[in-house]
C-alpha positions as CSV (number, residue, x, y, z in Angstrom):
1,M,56.9,-27.2,-1.3
2,C,53.9,-28.0,0.9
3,I,50.4,-27.0,-0.3
4,R,50.1,-24.8,2.6
5,D,52.7,-22.7,1.6
6,R,51.4,-21.7,-1.8
7,P,48.8,-19.1,-0.9
8,L,51.8,-17.1,0.9
9,I,53.7,-17.5,-2.4
10,L,50.6,-16.2,-4.3
11,C,50.4,-13.3,-1.9
12,L,54.1,-12.5,-2.3
13,F,53.7,-12.9,-6.1
14,L,50.9,-10.2,-6.0
15,A,52.8,-7.8,-3.8
16,M,55.9,-8.2,-5.8
17,I,54.2,-7.5,-9.5
18,L,52.4,-4.3,-7.8
19,S,55.8,-3.2,-6.4
20,F,57.6,-3.7,-9.5
21,Q,55.0,-1.3,-11.5
22,D,55.3,1.5,-9.1
23,K,58.8,3.1,-9.2
24,T,58.4,5.7,-6.5
25,Q,57.8,3.7,-3.5
26,P,57.9,-0.2,-4.2
27,E,58.5,-0.9,-0.5
28,S,55.5,0.7,0.7
29,I,53.3,-1.0,-2.0
30,F,54.6,-4.3,-1.1
31,G,54.0,-4.0,2.5
32,T,50.6,-2.8,2.1
33,I,49.5,-5.4,0.0
34,F,50.9,-8.1,2.1
35,V,49.3,-6.7,5.2
36,I,45.8,-5.7,3.7
37,I,45.7,-9.4,2.3
38,W,46.8,-11.2,5.4
39,A,44.8,-9.0,7.8
40,G,41.4,-9.1,5.6
41,A,42.0,-13.1,5.6
42,F,42.4,-13.1,9.3
43,I,39.2,-10.9,9.9
44,V,36.9,-12.9,7.4
45,T,38.1,-16.2,9.0
46,M,37.5,-15.1,12.8
47,N,34.0,-13.9,11.4
48,A,33.4,-17.2,9.9
49,K,34.8,-19.1,13.1
50,L,32.5,-16.7,15.4
51,L,29.5,-17.6,13.2
52,G,30.0,-21.3,13.9
53,G,32.3,-22.2,11.0
54,S,33.1,-25.6,10.7
55,T,36.8,-25.4,9.7
56,S,40.1,-24.6,11.3
57,F,41.7,-21.3,11.1
58,F,44.6,-22.3,9.1
59,Q,42.4,-24.2,6.5
60,S,40.4,-21.3,6.0
61,V,43.3,-18.6,5.6
62,C,44.9,-21.1,3.4
63,V,41.9,-21.3,1.0
64,L,41.3,-17.8,1.1
65,G,44.9,-17.4,-0.1
66,Y,44.0,-19.3,-3.1
67,C,41.4,-16.7,-3.7
68,V,44.2,-14.2,-4.7
69,F,45.1,-16.0,-7.9
70,P,42.8,-14.2,-10.1
71,L,44.5,-10.9,-8.6
72,D,47.6,-12.3,-9.6
73,L,46.5,-13.1,-13.0
74,A,45.0,-9.7,-13.5
75,A,48.3,-8.0,-12.2
76,L,50.5,-10.2,-14.4
77,T,48.3,-9.3,-17.4
78,L,48.6,-5.6,-16.7
79,W,52.3,-5.9,-16.3
80,F,52.7,-7.2,-19.8
81,L,50.2,-4.7,-21.4
82,P,51.9,-1.4,-22.9
83,R,51.5,1.5,-20.8
84,D,49.4,3.4,-23.3
85,T,46.5,0.7,-23.0
86,P,43.3,2.5,-22.7
87,F,42.2,2.9,-19.1
88,L,38.9,1.2,-19.8
89,I,40.6,-2.1,-20.8
90,R,42.9,-2.1,-17.9
91,L,39.6,-1.6,-15.5
92,A,37.9,-4.5,-17.0
93,I,40.9,-6.8,-16.7
94,V,41.1,-5.6,-13.0
95,G,37.3,-6.0,-12.7
96,L,37.4,-9.3,-14.1
97,G,40.1,-10.3,-11.6
98,F,38.2,-8.8,-8.8
99,A,35.0,-10.5,-9.6
100,W,36.3,-13.8,-10.0
101,S,38.4,-13.6,-6.6
102,T,35.3,-12.3,-4.8
103,M,33.0,-15.1,-6.1
104,S,35.6,-17.9,-5.3
105,S,35.9,-16.4,-1.7
106,V,32.1,-15.8,-1.1
107,A,31.4,-19.5,-2.2
108,F,34.2,-20.7,0.0
109,M,33.0,-18.9,3.0
110,G,29.3,-19.6,2.4
111,A,29.7,-23.1,2.7
112,L,31.3,-22.7,6.1
113,V,28.6,-21.1,7.9
114,T,25.2,-22.8,8.7
115,D,22.0,-21.7,6.8
116,E,20.4,-19.7,9.7
117,K,23.5,-17.7,10.4
118,K,24.3,-16.8,6.6
119,V,22.3,-13.6,7.2
120,L,24.6,-12.4,10.1
121,G,27.7,-12.9,7.9
């Protein structure tokens, strides 16, 4: 398995975990998560390229794919928690994963854009 394949596996893992948790429409959940992640990575990457980013398109999509890992951990943690776990605990776990994922992607994308164009991004 090549290193560039792992972000796809992380995305597939997140989509599978979330679709397993929903018994009514698992296909819809899987497709929606998959499309949202890759369309979002495409839009963010194109924004960085248009602002003069110094990386290739596929390299930035790959690194942004790794930023999904905290969301994978949060989804996996929630999968193993009992269904009667209080909402605030579940919200805290998802919030922690979201914050970690956001901080890692902002740090990566901030390094790509020059200082005078960071306000635009």
